[in-house]
ROKOL-254557 format. One record per atom (N, C-alpha, C): x, y, z negated; atom name. Coordinates in nm, 4 decimals, decimal comma, always signed. Layout:
residues N
(rec (X; Y; Z); "CA")
...
END
This chain:
residues 68
(rec (-1,2541; +0,1818; -0,1485); "N")
(rec (-1,1952; +0,2702; -0,2473); "CA")
(rec (-1,2961; +0,3661; -0,2884); "C")
(rec (-1,2839; +0,4133; -0,4008); "N")
(rec (-1,3888; +0,5109; -0,4446); "CA")
(rec (-1,3330; +0,6577; -0,4150); "C")
(rec (-1,4384; +0,7451; -0,4403); "N")
(rec (-1,4104; +0,8879; -0,4316); "CA")
(rec (-1,3056; +0,9413; -0,5343); "C")
(rec (-1,2936; +0,8720; -0,6297); "N")
(rec (-1,2081; +0,9157; -0,7446); "CA")
(rec (-1,1106; +0,8022; -0,7954); "C")
(rec (-1,0078; +0,8379; -0,8428); "N")
(rec (-0,9055; +0,7492; -0,9003); "CA")
(rec (-0,8619; +0,8092; -1,0244); "C")
(rec (-0,8872; +0,7084; -1,1145); "N")
(rec (-0,8474; +0,7665; -1,2792); "CA")
(rec (-0,8974; +0,8935; -1,3232); "C")
(rec (-1,0273; +0,9141; -1,2619); "N")
(rec (-1,1097; +1,0370; -1,2887); "CA")
(rec (-1,0621; +1,1618; -1,2153); "C")
(rec (-0,9926; +1,1505; -1,1198); "N")
(rec (-0,9365; +1,2485; -1,0351); "CA")
(rec (-0,9947; +1,2454; -0,8949); "C")
(rec (-1,0620; +1,3394; -0,8540); "N")
(rec (-1,1077; +1,3400; -0,7210); "CA")
(rec (-1,0238; +1,3215; -0,6006); "C")
(rec (-1,0503; +1,2391; -0,5149); "N")
(rec (-0,9434; +1,2213; -0,3961); "CA")
(rec (-0,9781; +1,3274; -0,2882); "C")
(rec (-0,9441; +1,4576; -0,2921); "N")
(rec (-0,9709; +1,5657; -0,2228); "CA")
(rec (-0,8777; +1,5912; -0,1059); "C")
(rec (-0,7548; +1,5310; -0,1162); "N")
(rec (-0,6742; +1,5602; -0,0097); "CA")
(rec (-0,5612; +1,4453; -0,0013); "C")
(rec (-0,4914; +1,4420; +0,1124); "N")
(rec (-0,3994; +1,3487; +0,1307); "CA")
(rec (-0,2860; +1,3499; +0,0231); "C")
(rec (-0,2559; +1,4919; -0,0172); "N")
(rec (-0,1473; +1,5068; -0,1099); "CA")
(rec (-0,1788; +1,4411; -0,2435); "C")
(rec (-0,3020; +1,4564; -0,2832); "N")
(rec (-0,3443; +1,4037; -0,4109); "CA")
(rec (-0,3459; +1,2559; -0,4111); "C")
(rec (-0,3831; +1,1966; -0,3049); "N")
(rec (-0,3912; +1,0416; -0,2670); "CA")
(rec (-0,2409; +0,9857; -0,2840); "C")
(rec (-0,1512; +1,0453; -0,2092); "N")
(rec (-0,0127; +1,0096; -0,2012); "CA")
(rec (+0,0588; +1,0122; -0,3380); "C")
(rec (+0,0147; +1,1290; -0,4070); "N")
(rec (+0,0820; +1,1403; -0,5343); "CA")
(rec (+0,0293; +1,0351; -0,6561); "C")
(rec (-0,0988; +1,0122; -0,6253); "N")
(rec (-0,1603; +0,9145; -0,7257); "CA")
(rec (-0,0988; +0,7718; -0,7014); "C")
(rec (-0,0777; +0,7479; -0,5776); "N")
(rec (-0,0215; +0,6138; -0,5324); "CA")
(rec (+0,1125; +0,6027; -0,5868); "C")
(rec (+0,1971; +0,7147; -0,5585); "N")
(rec (+0,3463; +0,7192; -0,6012); "CA")
(rec (+0,3595; +0,7126; -0,7431); "C")
(rec (+0,2486; +0,7486; -0,8244); "N")
(rec (+0,2597; +0,7493; -0,9625); "CA")
(rec (+0,2227; +0,6021; -1,0262); "C")
(rec (+0,1914; +0,5141; -0,9436); "N")
(rec (+0,1670; +0,3836; -0,9829); "CA")
(rec (+0,2689; +0,2975; -1,0325); "C")
(rec (+0,2628; +0,2306; -1,1391); "N")
(rec (+0,3588; +0,1450; -1,2033); "CA")
(rec (+0,3062; +0,0323; -1,2635); "C")
(rec (+0,3685; -0,0865; -1,2821); "N")
(rec (+0,3148; -0,1971; -1,3452); "CA")
(rec (+0,3797; -0,2212; -1,4757); "C")
(rec (+0,3335; -0,3100; -1,5729); "N")
(rec (+0,3936; -0,3503; -1,6875); "CA")
(rec (+0,5395; -0,4075; -1,6847); "C")
(rec (+0,5503; -0,4780; -1,5619); "N")
(rec (+0,6723; -0,5354; -1,5410); "CA")
(rec (+0,7799; -0,4397; -1,4813); "C")
(rec (+0,7446; -0,3189; -1,4576); "N")
(rec (+0,8458; -0,2187; -1,4134); "CA")
(rec (+0,8464; -0,2038; -1,2664); "C")
(rec (+0,7561; -0,2472; -1,1869); "N")
(rec (+0,7265; -0,2051; -1,0422); "CA")
(rec (+0,6972; -0,0812; -1,0300); "C")
(rec (+0,7667; -0,0070; -0,9459); "N")
(rec (+0,7435; +0,1425; -0,9074); "CA")
(rec (+0,7000; +0,1632; -0,7625); "C")
(rec (+0,6068; +0,2318; -0,7340); "N")
(rec (+0,5607; +0,2575; -0,5998); "CA")
(rec (+0,6129; +0,3821; -0,5399); "C")
(rec (+0,6723; +0,3698; -0,4306); "N")
(rec (+0,7096; +0,4748; -0,3460); "CA")
(rec (+0,5993; +0,5042; -0,2260); "C")
(rec (+0,5592; +0,6224; -0,2211); "N")
(rec (+0,4671; +0,6585; -0,1177); "CA")
(rec (+0,4971; +0,8061; -0,0586); "C")
(rec (+0,4790; +0,8025; +0,0793); "N")
(rec (+0,4895; +0,9330; +0,1370); "CA")
(rec (+0,4122; +0,9429; +0,2600); "C")
(rec (+0,3533; +1,0424; +0,3051); "N")
(rec (+0,2735; +1,0607; +0,4148); "CA")
(rec (+0,3504; +1,0548; +0,5476); "C")
(rec (+0,3003; +0,9650; +0,6371); "N")
(rec (+0,3582; +0,9647; +0,7711); "CA")
(rec (+0,2608; +1,0149; +0,8609); "C")
(rec (+0,2995; +1,1240; +0,9144); "N")
(rec (+0,1866; +1,2080; +0,9893); "CA")
(rec (+0,2208; +1,1722; +1,1470); "C")
(rec (+0,2849; +1,0627; +1,1815); "N")
(rec (+0,3061; +1,0439; +1,3208); "CA")
(rec (+0,1913; +1,0091; +1,4006); "C")
(rec (+0,1894; +1,0190; +1,5229); "N")
(rec (+0,0611; +0,9836; +1,6013); "CA")
(rec (+0,1046; +0,8456; +1,6658); "C")
(rec (+0,0090; +0,7454; +1,6545); "N")
(rec (+0,0207; +0,6139; +1,6911); "CA")
(rec (-0,0827; +0,5673; +1,7729); "C")
(rec (-0,0735; +0,5020; +1,8815); "N")
(rec (-0,1436; +0,4481; +1,9754); "CA")
(rec (-0,2349; +0,3448; +1,9124); "C")
(rec (-0,3770; +0,3626; +1,9402); "N")
(rec (-0,4561; +0,2642; +1,8653); "CA")
(rec (-0,5012; +0,1504; +1,9765); "C")
(rec (-0,5279; +0,0306; +1,9154); "N")
(rec (-0,5825; -0,0832; +1,9964); "CA")
(rec (-0,4612; -0,1607; +2,0341); "C")
(rec (-0,3323; -0,1421; +1,9786); "N")
(rec (-0,2241; -0,2426; +2,0316); "CA")
(rec (-0,2533; -0,3668; +1,9500); "C")
(rec (-0,2345; -0,4721; +2,0169); "N")
(rec (-0,2499; -0,5971; +1,9464); "CA")
(rec (-0,1251; -0,6618; +1,9422); "C")
(rec (-0,1080; -0,7253; +1,8240); "N")
(rec (+0,0237; -0,8082; +1,7854); "CA")
(rec (-0,0018; -0,9481; +1,8237); "C")
(rec (+0,0826; -0,9989; +1,8951); "N")
(rec (+0,0744; -1,1540; +1,9356); "CA")
(rec (+0,1109; -1,2366; +1,8234); "C")
(rec (+0,0772; -1,3567; +1,8386); "N")
(rec (+0,1290; -1,4637; +1,7223); "CA")
(rec (+0,2760; -1,4721; +1,7229); "C")
(rec (+0,3322; -1,4644; +1,8236); "N")
(rec (+0,4798; -1,4692; +1,8218); "CA")
(rec (+0,5556; -1,3547; +1,7644); "C")
(rec (+0,4931; -1,2369; +1,7807); "N")
(rec (+0,5502; -1,1089; +1,7171); "CA")
(rec (+0,5254; -1,1239; +1,5753); "C")
(rec (+0,4021; -1,1564; +1,5197); "N")
(rec (+0,3772; -1,1983; +1,3836); "CA")
(rec (+0,4519; -1,2883; +1,3167); "C")
(rec (+0,4709; -1,3770; +1,3892); "N")
(rec (+0,5900; -1,4996; +1,3317); "CA")
(rec (+0,7150; -1,4525; +1,3089); "C")
(rec (+0,7631; -1,3511; +1,3997); "N")
(rec (+0,8938; -1,2925; +1,3801); "CA")
(rec (+0,9288; -1,2076; +1,2627); "C")
(rec (+0,8042; -1,1663; +1,1973); "N")
(rec (+0,8078; -1,0678; +1,0912); "CA")
(rec (+0,8508; -1,1580; +0,9648); "C")
(rec (+0,9622; -1,1275; +0,8903); "N")
(rec (+1,0099; -1,2016; +0,7873); "CA")
(rec (+0,9397; -1,1669; +0,6644); "C")
(rec (+0,8298; -1,2113; +0,6277); "N")
(rec (+0,7615; -1,1886; +0,4968); "CA")
(rec (+0,7417; -1,3192; +0,4262); "C")
(rec (+0,7918; -1,3214; +0,2951); "N")
(rec (+0,7661; -1,4432; +0,2287); "CA")
(rec (+0,6866; -1,3957; +0,0894); "C")
(rec (+0,6188; -1,5018; +0,0593); "N")
(rec (+0,5473; -1,4825; -0,0723); "CA")
(rec (+0,6192; -1,4903; -0,1882); "C")
(rec (+0,6013; -1,4038; -0,2872); "N")
(rec (+0,6782; -1,4318; -0,4184); "CA")
(rec (+0,6087; -1,5145; -0,4972); "C")
(rec (+0,6762; -1,6265; -0,5700); "N")
(rec (+0,5968; -1,7219; -0,6368); "CA")
(rec (+0,6014; -1,6710; -0,7872); "C")
(rec (+0,4885; -1,6001; -0,8186); "N")
(rec (+0,4841; -1,5279; -0,9460); "CA")
(rec (+0,3826; -1,5863; -1,0162); "C")
(rec (+0,3956; -1,5905; -1,1497); "N")
(rec (+0,3209; -1,6454; -1,2606); "CA")
(rec (+0,2227; -1,5516; -1,3127); "C")
(rec (+0,2408; -1,4252; -1,2719); "N")
(rec (+0,1576; -1,3116; -1,3310); "CA")
(rec (+0,0054; -1,3269; -1,2846); "C")
(rec (-0,0875; -1,3122; -1,3906); "N")
(rec (-0,2021; -1,3264; -1,3516); "CA")
(rec (-0,2803; -1,1883; -1,3505); "C")
(rec (-0,4067; -1,1945; -1,2895); "N")
(rec (-0,4615; -1,0649; -1,2867); "CA")
(rec (-0,4249; -0,9922; -1,1546); "C")
(rec (-0,3522; -1,0338; -1,0692); "N")
(rec (-0,3123; -0,9597; -0,9567); "CA")
(rec (-0,3996; -1,0110; -0,8173); "C")
(rec (-0,3853; -0,9546; -0,7273); "N")
(rec (-0,4557; -0,9897; -0,6057); "CA")
(rec (-0,3638; -1,0998; -0,5284); "C")
(rec (-0,4158; -1,2085; -0,4840); "N")
(rec (-0,3294; -1,3154; -0,4344); "CA")
(rec (-0,2942; -1,2897; -0,3109); "C")
END
């Protein structure tokens, strides 16, 4: 990520969150973003079994120019 976004310097978490939250797409996708200032333990590893239990499916989109 660069140090600026849309010509605006990324000087604080508030600015970054607001810029992310203002993101929309031509198809109407709107992004919701908020700061989670919780403290989390580092170094926790997720097992293959735990990852398999996460219900994530890829959307079959025909839109081009997006990250796969």
